[in-house]
C-alpha positions in Angstrom: 97.1 36.5 84.5 94.3 38.4 86.1 95.5 41.5 84.1 95.2 39.7 80.8 92.0 38.1 81.7 90.5 41.4 82.8 91.4 43.0 79.6 89.9 40.3 77.5 86.7 40.3 79.6 86.6 44.1 79.1 87.0 43.5 75.2 84.4 40.8 75.3 82.0 43.3 77.2 82.6 45.9 74.5 81.9 43.3 71.8 78.8 42.1 73.4 77.3 45.8 74.1 77.7 46.3 70.4 80.3 48.9 70.8 82.8 49.7 67.8 85.9 47.7 68.1 89.0 49.7 69.3 92.0 50.2 67.2 94.2 49.1 70.1 93.7 46.6 72.8 95.6 46.6 75.9 97.0 43.1 76.7 99.3 42.4 79.7 100.0 46.1 79.8 101.5 46.3 76.3 99.8 47.9 73.2 98.8 45.0 70.6 97.5 46.5 67.5 94.3 45.0 65.8 95.5 45.2 62.1 92.5 43.0 60.8 88.9 43.6 61.0 86.9 41.4 63.4 83.6 39.9 62.4 81.5 36.7 63.1 82.1 33.7 60.9 79.9 33.3 57.9 79.1 29.7 58.6 76.7 30.7 61.5 78.7 28.9 64.3 79.0 32.3 66.3 82.9 32.3 66.5 84.4 35.7 66.0 87.4 35.7 63.5 90.0 38.1 62.4 89.0 38.6 58.8 92.3 39.1 57.3 93.1 38.4 53.7 89.4 37.8 52.9 88.5 35.3 55.5 85.0 34.7 56.3 85.0 31.4 57.9 86.6 30.3 61.2 87.6 26.9 59.7 87.7 24.5 56.7 85.0 22.4 58.5 82.8 25.4 59.0 83.1 26.5 55.4 82.2 22.9 54.3 79.2 22.7 56.5 78.0 26.2 55.1 78.4 24.9 51.6 76.5 21.6 52.4 73.7 23.7 53.9 73.4 25.9 50.6 73.4 22.7 48.5 70.5 21.1 50.4 67.8 23.2 48.8 69.6 23.4 45.5 67.9 21.3 42.9 69.9 20.0 39.9 68.8 21.9 36.8 68.4 19.8 33.8 69.1 21.0 30.4 65.9 20.9 28.0 66.3 20.2 24.4 67.9 23.0 22.5 68.7 25.0 25.7 72.3 24.0 26.5 75.1 26.4 25.4 76.4 23.9 23.1 73.2 23.2 21.5 72.4 26.9 21.0 76.0 27.4 19.4 75.6 24.4 17.3 72.2 25.6 15.9 73.8 29.1 15.1 76.8 27.4 13.4 74.8 24.7 11.4 72.7 27.4 9.7 75.9 29.2 8.4 77.7 28.4 5.1 80.5 26.4 6.6 78.2 24.4 8.9 76.0 23.5 6.0 79.2 22.6 4.0 80.5 20.3 6.9 77.1 18.6 7.3 77.0 17.9 3.6 80.4 16.5 3.4 80.2 14.4 6.5 76.7 13.0 5.1 78.5 12.2 1.6 81.3 10.4 3.5 79.1 8.3 5.8 76.8 7.4 2.8 80.0 6.2 0.8 81.2 4.0 3.8 77.7 2.6 4.3 77.5 1.7 0.6 80.9 -0.1 0.9 79.6 -2.2 3.6 80.6 -0.5 6.8 78.0 -1.2 9.7 79.0 1.8 11.9 80.1 5.2 11.1 83.0 7.3 12.9 81.9 10.9 13.2 85.4 11.8 14.6 87.0 10.2 11.3 84.6 12.2 8.8 85.2 15.4 10.7 88.9 15.0 10.6 88.5 14.3 6.7 86.5 17.4 6.3 88.7 19.4 8.3 91.9 18.2 6.4 90.1 18.7 2.9 88.8 22.3 3.8 91.6 24.2 5.3 90.0 27.6 4.1 86.7 26.9 5.9 85.5 29.9 7.9 85.8 29.7 11.6 83.1 29.9 14.0 83.3 32.7 17.1 85.5 30.2 19.2 88.0 30.0 16.3 87.1 26.4 15.1 86.1 25.3 11.6 84.7 22.0 12.6 84.1 22.2 16.6 84.5 18.7 18.2 81.9 19.7 20.9 79.3 19.6 17.9 80.1 15.8 17.0 77.2 14.1 18.7 74.7 16.6 17.7 75.9 16.6 14.2 75.6 12.7 14.3 72.1 12.9 15.6 71.1 15.6 13.1 72.4 13.2 10.2 70.6 10.3 11.4 67.3 12.3 11.9 67.6 14.0 8.3 68.9 11.2 6.3 66.8 7.9 6.6 69.5 5.8 5.1 72.0 6.9 8.2 69.3 6.0 10.8 71.2 4.1 13.5 74.6 4.4 11.6 76.4 6.3 14.4 76.5 5.1 18.0 75.3 7.9 20.5 75.1 8.1 24.1 72.5 9.8 26.3 73.0 13.7 26.3 74.2 14.8 29.7 71.6 16.5 31.7 68.6 14.8 30.1 66.1 12.7 31.9 
């Protein structure tokens, strides 16, 4: 036992002195190859780990603690109006011919339903009807003719542009907005 303890103490002395780690270390008189590089834990706990297979933390607990430290100073970023990826894509799409066509058709269908006595409109239904009627509609860069991600933005735009449709669609708060 004293031999293995002496070998480990020698290794620790080399490590603490800043010497490069040997390729082989003698443990109990036999050669034991260090096949994985040795480095300190990235969590800052001071543990030395074998960094094989991309390991940088000594344990899951240390990884979670390091993640929590990084999250403390990070403030949640809120999307400003017109700044989210979906809103930018919608703005680009609505200015194209297919976007204007979809907007006009949905507005027409909503006006017809409101004139028939409906109190609320269903943007999903109107988009499905436009999709069904216009199979040759040009697709956007994601490959959709009427992208479902644009439903709430389209409903808001219709209610803002057409006074007769104000309040016709139910909408929720947009995510990330105060």
